[in-house]
mmCIF file of the N, C-alpha and C atoms, coordinates in Angstrom:
data_MODEL
# 
_entry.id   MODEL 
# 
loop_
_atom_site.group_PDB 
_atom_site.id 
_atom_site.type_symbol 
_atom_site.label_atom_id 
_atom_site.label_alt_id 
_atom_site.label_comp_id 
_atom_site.label_asym_id 
_atom_site.label_entity_id 
_atom_site.label_seq_id 
_atom_site.pdbx_PDB_ins_code 
_atom_site.Cartn_x 
_atom_site.Cartn_y 
_atom_site.Cartn_z 
_atom_site.occupancy 
_atom_site.B_iso_or_equiv 
_atom_site.pdbx_formal_charge 
_atom_site.auth_seq_id 
_atom_site.auth_comp_id 
_atom_site.auth_asym_id 
_atom_site.auth_atom_id 
_atom_site.pdbx_PDB_model_num 
ATOM 1   N N  . MET A 1 1  ? 4.803  -7.663  20.728  1.00 0.00 ? 1  MET A N  1 
ATOM 2   C CA . MET A 1 1  ? 4.816  -6.234  20.361  1.00 0.00 ? 1  MET A CA 1 
ATOM 3   C C  . MET A 1 1  ? 6.132  -5.685  20.940  1.00 0.00 ? 1  MET A C  1 
ATOM 4   N N  . THR A 1 2  ? 6.609  -6.067  22.086  1.00 0.00 ? 2  THR A N  1 
ATOM 5   C CA . THR A 1 2  ? 7.851  -5.517  22.648  1.00 0.00 ? 2  THR A CA 1 
ATOM 6   C C  . THR A 1 2  ? 9.069  -5.930  21.747  1.00 0.00 ? 2  THR A C  1 
ATOM 7   N N  . ALA A 1 3  ? 9.025  -7.078  21.247  1.00 0.00 ? 3  ALA A N  1 
ATOM 8   C CA . ALA A 1 3  ? 10.152 -7.552  20.494  1.00 0.00 ? 3  ALA A CA 1 
ATOM 9   C C  . ALA A 1 3  ? 10.151 -6.819  19.147  1.00 0.00 ? 3  ALA A C  1 
ATOM 10  N N  . THR A 1 4  ? 8.977  -6.480  18.605  1.00 0.00 ? 4  THR A N  1 
ATOM 11  C CA . THR A 1 4  ? 8.937  -5.659  17.382  1.00 0.00 ? 4  THR A CA 1 
ATOM 12  C C  . THR A 1 4  ? 9.411  -4.262  17.632  1.00 0.00 ? 4  THR A C  1 
ATOM 13  N N  . LEU A 1 5  ? 9.004  -3.633  18.757  1.00 0.00 ? 5  LEU A N  1 
ATOM 14  C CA . LEU A 1 5  ? 9.445  -2.244  19.077  1.00 0.00 ? 5  LEU A CA 1 
ATOM 15  C C  . LEU A 1 5  ? 10.916 -2.183  19.353  1.00 0.00 ? 5  LEU A C  1 
ATOM 16  N N  . HIS A 1 6  ? 11.532 -3.288  19.788  1.00 0.00 ? 6  HIS A N  1 
ATOM 17  C CA . HIS A 1 6  ? 12.951 -3.274  20.142  1.00 0.00 ? 6  HIS A CA 1 
ATOM 18  C C  . HIS A 1 6  ? 13.809 -3.770  19.072  1.00 0.00 ? 6  HIS A C  1 
ATOM 19  N N  . GLY A 1 7  ? 13.260 -4.104  17.924  1.00 0.00 ? 7  GLY A N  1 
ATOM 20  C CA . GLY A 1 7  ? 13.957 -4.477  16.746  1.00 0.00 ? 7  GLY A CA 1 
ATOM 21  C C  . GLY A 1 7  ? 14.485 -5.919  16.698  1.00 0.00 ? 7  GLY A C  1 
ATOM 22  N N  . ARG A 1 8  ? 13.804 -6.752  17.615  1.00 0.00 ? 8  ARG A N  1 
ATOM 23  C CA . ARG A 1 8  ? 14.216 -8.237  17.544  1.00 0.00 ? 8  ARG A CA 1 
ATOM 24  C C  . ARG A 1 8  ? 13.399 -8.997  16.556  1.00 0.00 ? 8  ARG A C  1 
ATOM 25  N N  . VAL A 1 9  ? 12.152 -8.553  16.255  1.00 0.00 ? 9  VAL A N  1 
ATOM 26  C CA . VAL A 1 9  ? 11.371 -9.135  15.284  1.00 0.00 ? 9  VAL A CA 1 
ATOM 27  C C  . VAL A 1 9  ? 10.995 -8.120  14.320  1.00 0.00 ? 9  VAL A C  1 
ATOM 28  N N  . HIS A 1 10 ? 11.197 -8.420  12.981  1.00 0.00 ? 10 HIS A N  1 
ATOM 29  C CA . HIS A 1 10 ? 10.829 -7.547  11.904  1.00 0.00 ? 10 HIS A CA 1 
ATOM 30  C C  . HIS A 1 10 ? 9.684  -8.050  11.216  1.00 0.00 ? 10 HIS A C  1 
ATOM 31  N N  . ILE A 1 11 ? 8.546  -7.243  11.492  1.00 0.00 ? 11 ILE A N  1 
ATOM 32  C CA . ILE A 1 11 ? 7.215  -7.701  10.997  1.00 0.00 ? 11 ILE A CA 1 
ATOM 33  C C  . ILE A 1 11 ? 7.123  -7.973  9.606   1.00 0.00 ? 11 ILE A C  1 
ATOM 34  N N  . ALA A 1 12 ? 7.770  -7.196  8.743   1.00 0.00 ? 12 ALA A N  1 
ATOM 35  C CA . ALA A 1 12 ? 7.723  -7.445  7.302   1.00 0.00 ? 12 ALA A CA 1 
ATOM 36  C C  . ALA A 1 12 ? 8.231  -8.833  6.993   1.00 0.00 ? 12 ALA A C  1 
ATOM 37  N N  . GLU A 1 13 ? 9.304  -9.290  7.610   1.00 0.00 ? 13 GLU A N  1 
ATOM 38  C CA . GLU A 1 13 ? 9.870  -10.630 7.330   1.00 0.00 ? 13 GLU A CA 1 
ATOM 39  C C  . GLU A 1 13 ? 9.014  -11.681 7.989   1.00 0.00 ? 13 GLU A C  1 
ATOM 40  N N  . ALA A 1 14 ? 8.392  -11.416 9.120   1.00 0.00 ? 14 ALA A N  1 
ATOM 41  C CA . ALA A 1 14 ? 7.526  -12.484 9.798   1.00 0.00 ? 14 ALA A CA 1 
ATOM 42  C C  . ALA A 1 14 ? 6.307  -12.764 8.999   1.00 0.00 ? 14 ALA A C  1 
ATOM 43  N N  . VAL A 1 15 ? 5.765  -11.803 8.223   1.00 0.00 ? 15 VAL A N  1 
ATOM 44  C CA . VAL A 1 15 ? 4.552  -12.043 7.433   1.00 0.00 ? 15 VAL A CA 1 
ATOM 45  C C  . VAL A 1 15 ? 4.866  -12.201 6.031   1.00 0.00 ? 15 VAL A C  1 
ATOM 46  N N  . ASN A 1 16 ? 6.184  -12.348 5.607   1.00 0.00 ? 16 ASN A N  1 
ATOM 47  C CA . ASN A 1 16 ? 6.581  -12.461 4.282   1.00 0.00 ? 16 ASN A CA 1 
ATOM 48  C C  . ASN A 1 16 ? 6.097  -11.339 3.357   1.00 0.00 ? 16 ASN A C  1 
ATOM 49  N N  . ALA A 1 17 ? 6.266  -10.140 3.869   1.00 0.00 ? 17 ALA A N  1 
ATOM 50  C CA . ALA A 1 17 ? 5.811  -8.930  3.058   1.00 0.00 ? 17 ALA A CA 1 
ATOM 51  C C  . ALA A 1 17 ? 6.980  -8.239  2.468   1.00 0.00 ? 17 ALA A C  1 
ATOM 52  N N  . THR A 1 18 ? 6.726  -7.390  1.462   1.00 0.00 ? 18 THR A N  1 
ATOM 53  C CA . THR A 1 18 ? 7.679  -6.546  0.793   1.00 0.00 ? 18 THR A CA 1 
ATOM 54  C C  . THR A 1 18 ? 7.610  -5.121  1.447   1.00 0.00 ? 18 THR A C  1 
ATOM 55  N N  . VAL A 1 19 ? 8.737  -4.672  1.895   1.00 0.00 ? 19 VAL A N  1 
ATOM 56  C CA . VAL A 1 19 ? 8.683  -3.236  2.403   1.00 0.00 ? 19 VAL A CA 1 
ATOM 57  C C  . VAL A 1 19 ? 8.892  -2.380  1.320   1.00 0.00 ? 19 VAL A C  1 
ATOM 58  N N  . ILE A 1 20 ? 7.924  -1.307  1.199   1.00 0.00 ? 20 ILE A N  1 
ATOM 59  C CA . ILE A 1 20 ? 8.124  -0.273  0.167   1.00 0.00 ? 20 ILE A CA 1 
ATOM 60  C C  . ILE A 1 20 ? 7.966  1.114   0.888   1.00 0.00 ? 20 ILE A C  1 
ATOM 61  N N  . GLY A 1 21 ? 8.561  2.040   0.312   1.00 0.00 ? 21 GLY A N  1 
ATOM 62  C CA . GLY A 1 21 ? 8.514  3.502   0.740   1.00 0.00 ? 21 GLY A CA 1 
ATOM 63  C C  . GLY A 1 21 ? 7.229  4.077   0.354   1.00 0.00 ? 21 GLY A C  1 
ATOM 64  N N  . LEU A 1 22 ? 6.982  5.229   0.854   1.00 0.00 ? 22 LEU A N  1 
ATOM 65  C CA . LEU A 1 22 ? 5.705  5.931   0.594   1.00 0.00 ? 22 LEU A CA 1 
ATOM 66  C C  . LEU A 1 22 ? 5.611  6.256   -0.920  1.00 0.00 ? 22 LEU A C  1 
ATOM 67  N N  . ASP A 1 23 ? 6.752  6.621   -1.479  1.00 0.00 ? 23 ASP A N  1 
ATOM 68  C CA . ASP A 1 23 ? 6.680  6.977   -2.976  1.00 0.00 ? 23 ASP A CA 1 
ATOM 69  C C  . ASP A 1 23 ? 6.396  5.796   -3.805  1.00 0.00 ? 23 ASP A C  1 
ATOM 70  N N  . ASP A 1 24 ? 6.588  4.585   -3.390  1.00 0.00 ? 24 ASP A N  1 
ATOM 71  C CA . ASP A 1 24 ? 6.264  3.378   -4.154  1.00 0.00 ? 24 ASP A CA 1 
ATOM 72  C C  . ASP A 1 24 ? 4.821  2.815   -3.870  1.00 0.00 ? 24 ASP A C  1 
ATOM 73  N N  . ALA A 1 25 ? 4.122  3.540   -2.987  1.00 0.00 ? 25 ALA A N  1 
ATOM 74  C CA . ALA A 1 25 ? 2.783  3.000   -2.594  1.00 0.00 ? 25 ALA A CA 1 
ATOM 75  C C  . ALA A 1 25 ? 1.816  2.915   -3.758  1.00 0.00 ? 25 ALA A C  1 
ATOM 76  N N  . PRO A 1 26 ? 1.767  3.907   -4.645  1.00 0.00 ? 26 PRO A N  1 
ATOM 77  C CA . PRO A 1 26 ? 0.917  3.802   -5.867  1.00 0.00 ? 26 PRO A CA 1 
ATOM 78  C C  . PRO A 1 26 ? 1.171  2.463   -6.715  1.00 0.00 ? 26 PRO A C  1 
ATOM 79  N N  . ARG A 1 27 ? 2.483  2.231   -6.880  1.00 0.00 ? 27 ARG A N  1 
ATOM 80  C CA . ARG A 1 27 ? 2.776  0.912   -7.605  1.00 0.00 ? 27 ARG A CA 1 
ATOM 81  C C  . ARG A 1 27 ? 2.332  -0.208  -6.846  1.00 0.00 ? 27 ARG A C  1 
ATOM 82  N N  . GLY A 1 28 ? 2.588  -0.262  -5.574  1.00 0.00 ? 28 GLY A N  1 
ATOM 83  C CA . GLY A 1 28 ? 2.185  -1.415  -4.720  1.00 0.00 ? 28 GLY A CA 1 
ATOM 84  C C  . GLY A 1 28 ? 0.686  -1.626  -4.785  1.00 0.00 ? 28 GLY A C  1 
ATOM 85  N N  . TYR A 1 29 ? -0.107 -0.558  -4.670  1.00 0.00 ? 29 TYR A N  1 
ATOM 86  C CA . TYR A 1 29 ? -1.557 -0.699  -4.740  1.00 0.00 ? 29 TYR A CA 1 
ATOM 87  C C  . TYR A 1 29 ? -1.925 -1.228  -6.132  1.00 0.00 ? 29 TYR A C  1 
ATOM 88  N N  . ALA A 1 30 ? -1.398 -0.779  -7.180  1.00 0.00 ? 30 ALA A N  1 
ATOM 89  C CA . ALA A 1 30 ? -1.691 -1.169  -8.582  1.00 0.00 ? 30 ALA A CA 1 
ATOM 90  C C  . ALA A 1 30 ? -1.365 -2.577  -8.750  1.00 0.00 ? 30 ALA A C  1 
ATOM 91  N N  . GLU A 1 31 ? -0.163 -3.040  -8.244  1.00 0.00 ? 31 GLU A N  1 
ATOM 92  C CA . GLU A 1 31 ? 0.092  -4.486  -8.357  1.00 0.00 ? 31 GLU A CA 1 
ATOM 93  C C  . GLU A 1 31 ? -0.894 -5.306  -7.627  1.00 0.00 ? 31 GLU A C  1 
ATOM 94  N N  . PHE A 1 32 ? -1.192 -4.879  -6.396  1.00 0.00 ? 32 PHE A N  1 
ATOM 95  C CA . PHE A 1 32 ? -2.167 -5.632  -5.563  1.00 0.00 ? 32 PHE A CA 1 
ATOM 96  C C  . PHE A 1 32 ? -3.552 -5.701  -6.345  1.00 0.00 ? 32 PHE A C  1 
ATOM 97  N N  . ASP A 1 33 ? -3.960 -4.535  -6.837  1.00 0.00 ? 33 ASP A N  1 
ATOM 98  C CA . ASP A 1 33 ? -5.281 -4.505  -7.668  1.00 0.00 ? 33 ASP A CA 1 
ATOM 99  C C  . ASP A 1 33 ? -5.304 -5.498  -8.792  1.00 0.00 ? 33 ASP A C  1 
ATOM 100 N N  . GLN A 1 34 ? -4.053 -5.627  -9.330  1.00 0.00 ? 34 GLN A N  1 
ATOM 101 C CA . GLN A 1 34 ? -4.078 -6.433  -10.532 1.00 0.00 ? 34 GLN A CA 1 
ATOM 102 C C  . GLN A 1 34 ? -3.883 -8.000  -10.192 1.00 0.00 ? 34 GLN A C  1 
ATOM 103 N N  . GLY A 1 35 ? -3.906 -8.278  -8.911  1.00 0.00 ? 35 GLY A N  1 
ATOM 104 C CA . GLY A 1 35 ? -3.899 -9.706  -8.410  1.00 0.00 ? 35 GLY A CA 1 
ATOM 105 C C  . GLY A 1 35 ? -2.552 -10.169 -7.955  1.00 0.00 ? 35 GLY A C  1 
ATOM 106 N N  . ALA A 1 36 ? -1.596 -9.344  -7.748  1.00 0.00 ? 36 ALA A N  1 
ATOM 107 C CA . ALA A 1 36 ? -0.290 -9.806  -7.251  1.00 0.00 ? 36 ALA A CA 1 
ATOM 108 C C  . ALA A 1 36 ? -0.471 -10.488 -5.909  1.00 0.00 ? 36 ALA A C  1 
ATOM 109 N N  . SER A 1 37 ? 0.175  -11.637 -5.817  1.00 0.00 ? 37 SER A N  1 
ATOM 110 C CA . SER A 1 37 ? 0.078  -12.365 -4.495  1.00 0.00 ? 37 SER A CA 1 
ATOM 111 C C  . SER A 1 37 ? 1.127  -11.921 -3.601  1.00 0.00 ? 37 SER A C  1 
ATOM 112 N N  . ARG A 1 38 ? 1.238  -10.647 -3.249  1.00 0.00 ? 38 ARG A N  1 
ATOM 113 C CA . ARG A 1 38 ? 2.246  -10.075 -2.351  1.00 0.00 ? 38 ARG A CA 1 
ATOM 114 C C  . ARG A 1 38 ? 1.519  -9.332  -1.275  1.00 0.00 ? 38 ARG A C  1 
ATOM 115 N N  . GLN A 1 39 ? 2.149  -9.148  -0.215  1.00 0.00 ? 39 GLN A N  1 
ATOM 116 C CA . GLN A 1 39 ? 1.789  -8.237  0.854   1.00 0.00 ? 39 GLN A CA 1 
ATOM 117 C C  . GLN A 1 39 ? 2.788  -7.215  1.040   1.00 0.00 ? 39 GLN A C  1 
ATOM 118 N N  . TYR A 1 40 ? 2.310  -6.007  1.145   1.00 0.00 ? 40 TYR A N  1 
ATOM 119 C CA . TYR A 1 40 ? 3.243  -4.784  1.355   1.00 0.00 ? 40 TYR A CA 1 
ATOM 120 C C  . TYR A 1 40 ? 3.165  -4.131  2.581   1.00 0.00 ? 40 TYR A C  1 
ATOM 121 N N  . VAL A 1 41 ? 4.232  -3.775  3.121   1.00 0.00 ? 41 VAL A N  1 
ATOM 122 C CA . VAL A 1 41 ? 4.314  -2.902  4.340   1.00 0.00 ? 41 VAL A CA 1 
ATOM 123 C C  . VAL A 1 41 ? 4.881  -1.551  3.981   1.00 0.00 ? 41 VAL A C  1 
ATOM 124 N N  . LEU A 1 42 ? 4.058  -0.520  4.232   1.00 0.00 ? 42 LEU A N  1 
ATOM 125 C CA . LEU A 1 42 ? 4.552  0.863   3.866   1.00 0.00 ? 42 LEU A CA 1 
ATOM 126 C C  . LEU A 1 42 ? 5.468  1.308   4.970   1.00 0.00 ? 42 LEU A C  1 
ATOM 127 N N  . ASP A 1 43 ? 6.551  1.907   4.643   1.00 0.00 ? 43 ASP A N  1 
ATOM 128 C CA . ASP A 1 43 ? 7.583  2.359   5.575   1.00 0.00 ? 43 ASP A CA 1 
ATOM 129 C C  . ASP A 1 43 ? 7.771  3.922   5.113   1.00 0.00 ? 43 ASP A C  1 
ATOM 130 N N  . PRO A 1 44 ? 6.917  4.773   5.514   1.00 0.00 ? 44 PRO A N  1 
ATOM 131 C CA . PRO A 1 44 ? 7.026  6.208   5.075   1.00 0.00 ? 44 PRO A CA 1 
ATOM 132 C C  . PRO A 1 44 ? 8.214  6.964   5.700   1.00 0.00 ? 44 PRO A C  1 
ATOM 133 N N  . HIS A 1 45 ? 8.704  6.459   6.795   1.00 0.00 ? 45 HIS A N  1 
ATOM 134 C CA . HIS A 1 45 ? 9.712  7.270   7.503   1.00 0.00 ? 45 HIS A CA 1 
ATOM 135 C C  . HIS A 1 45 ? 11.059 6.533   7.598   1.00 0.00 ? 45 HIS A C  1 
ATOM 136 N N  . GLY A 1 46 ? 11.167 5.455   6.956   1.00 0.00 ? 46 GLY A N  1 
ATOM 137 C CA . GLY A 1 46 ? 12.390 4.569   7.007   1.00 0.00 ? 46 GLY A CA 1 
ATOM 138 C C  . GLY A 1 46 ? 12.731 3.887   8.234   1.00 0.00 ? 46 GLY A C  1 
ATOM 139 N N  . ALA A 1 47 ? 11.609 3.728   9.041   1.00 0.00 ? 47 ALA A N  1 
ATOM 140 C CA . ALA A 1 47 ? 11.836 3.043   10.341  1.00 0.00 ? 47 ALA A CA 1 
ATOM 141 C C  . ALA A 1 47 ? 12.234 1.610   10.288  1.00 0.00 ? 47 ALA A C  1 
ATOM 142 N N  . LEU A 1 48 ? 12.058 0.913   9.251   1.00 0.00 ? 48 LEU A N  1 
ATOM 143 C CA . LEU A 1 48 ? 12.299 -0.466  9.125   1.00 0.00 ? 48 LEU A CA 1 
ATOM 144 C C  . LEU A 1 48 ? 13.788 -0.656  8.508   1.00 0.00 ? 48 LEU A C  1 
ATOM 145 N N  . THR A 1 49 ? 14.758 -0.043  9.175   1.00 0.00 ? 49 THR A N  1 
ATOM 146 C CA . THR A 1 49 ? 16.164 -0.117  8.662   1.00 0.00 ? 49 THR A CA 1 
ATOM 147 C C  . THR A 1 49 ? 16.616 -1.575  8.740   1.00 0.00 ? 49 THR A C  1 
ATOM 148 N N  . GLY A 1 50 ? 17.382 -1.963  7.756   1.00 0.00 ? 50 GLY A N  1 
ATOM 149 C CA . GLY A 1 50 ? 17.801 -3.353  7.743   1.00 0.00 ? 50 GLY A CA 1 
ATOM 150 C C  . GLY A 1 50 ? 16.943 -4.290  6.926   1.00 0.00 ? 50 GLY A C  1 
ATOM 151 N N  . VAL A 1 51 ? 15.788 -3.791  6.550   1.00 0.00 ? 51 VAL A N  1 
ATOM 152 C CA . VAL A 1 51 ? 14.875 -4.713  5.809   1.00 0.00 ? 51 VAL A CA 1 
ATOM 153 C C  . VAL A 1 51 ? 14.888 -4.044  4.386   1.00 0.00 ? 51 VAL A C  1 
ATOM 154 N N  . PRO A 1 52 ? 15.370 -4.776  3.359   1.00 0.00 ? 52 PRO A N  1 
ATOM 155 C CA . PRO A 1 52 ? 15.583 -4.293  2.087   1.00 0.00 ? 52 PRO A CA 1 
ATOM 156 C C  . PRO A 1 52 ? 14.180 -3.769  1.418   1.00 0.00 ? 52 PRO A C  1 
ATOM 157 N N  . GLN A 1 53 ? 14.120 -2.586  0.852   1.00 0.00 ? 53 GLN A N  1 
ATOM 158 C CA . GLN A 1 53 ? 13.028 -2.011  0.170   1.00 0.00 ? 53 GLN A CA 1 
ATOM 159 C C  . GLN A 1 53 ? 13.100 -2.427  -1.301  1.00 0.00 ? 53 GLN A C  1 
ATOM 160 N N  . VAL A 1 54 ? 11.938 -2.442  -1.906  1.00 0.00 ? 54 VAL A N  1 
ATOM 161 C CA . VAL A 1 54 ? 11.831 -2.779  -3.400  1.00 0.00 ? 54 VAL A CA 1 
ATOM 162 C C  . VAL A 1 54 ? 12.244 -1.419  -4.079  1.00 0.00 ? 54 VAL A C  1 
# 
Protein backbone atom coordinates (compact mmCIF):
# COMPACT_ATOMS: atom_id res chain seq x y z
CA MET A 1 0.00 0.00 0.00
CA THR A 2 2.82 2.40 0.80
CA ALA A 3 4.44 1.80 -2.60
CA THR A 4 1.12 2.52 -4.31
CA LEU A 5 0.60 5.72 -2.34
CA HIS A 6 4.10 6.95 -3.18
CA GLY A 7 3.79 6.17 -6.90
CA ARG A 8 6.24 3.27 -7.01
CA VAL A 9 3.55 0.74 -7.93
CA HIS A 10 0.80 1.56 -10.40
CA ILE A 11 -2.18 -0.57 -9.47
CA ALA A 12 -3.77 -0.45 -12.93
CA GLU A 13 -0.61 -1.87 -14.51
CA ALA A 14 -0.16 -4.43 -11.74
CA VAL A 15 -3.59 -5.96 -12.36
CA ASN A 16 -3.49 -5.43 -16.14
CA ALA A 17 -6.40 -3.02 -16.09
CA THR A 18 -7.37 -0.16 -18.34
CA VAL A 19 -7.54 3.26 -16.70
CA ILE A 20 -10.59 5.28 -17.72
CA GLY A 21 -11.90 8.64 -16.66
CA LEU A 22 -15.27 9.14 -15.05
CA ASP A 23 -16.75 10.36 -18.34
CA ASP A 24 -15.88 7.00 -19.94
CA ALA A 25 -17.38 4.92 -17.12
CA PRO A 26 -20.71 4.25 -18.92
CA ARG A 27 -18.82 2.86 -21.92
CA GLY A 28 -16.62 0.73 -19.67
CA TYR A 29 -19.62 -0.71 -17.86
CA ALA A 30 -21.37 -1.41 -21.18
CA GLU A 31 -18.31 -3.23 -22.55
CA PHE A 32 -18.00 -5.24 -19.35
CA ASP A 33 -21.71 -6.15 -19.46
CA GLN A 34 -21.26 -7.35 -23.04
CA GLY A 35 -18.56 -9.77 -21.89
CA ALA A 36 -15.37 -7.82 -22.56
CA SER A 37 -12.47 -9.56 -20.88
CA ARG A 38 -11.07 -6.35 -19.44
CA GLN A 39 -10.73 -4.83 -16.04
CA TYR A 40 -11.21 -1.12 -15.59
CA VAL A 41 -9.90 1.31 -13.01
CA LEU A 42 -11.89 4.52 -12.71
CA ASP A 43 -9.75 7.60 -12.24
CA PRO A 44 -12.24 10.42 -11.66
CA HIS A 45 -9.68 12.99 -10.49
CA GLY A 46 -6.73 12.19 -12.75
CA ALA A 47 -4.68 10.86 -9.84
CA LEU A 48 -3.14 8.09 -11.95
CA THR A 49 -0.84 10.37 -13.90
CA GLY A 50 1.55 8.60 -16.21
CA VAL A 51 -0.86 5.72 -16.85
CA PRO A 52 -2.43 6.12 -20.29
CA GLN A 53 -6.19 6.49 -20.34
CA VAL A 54 -8.40 5.01 -23.04
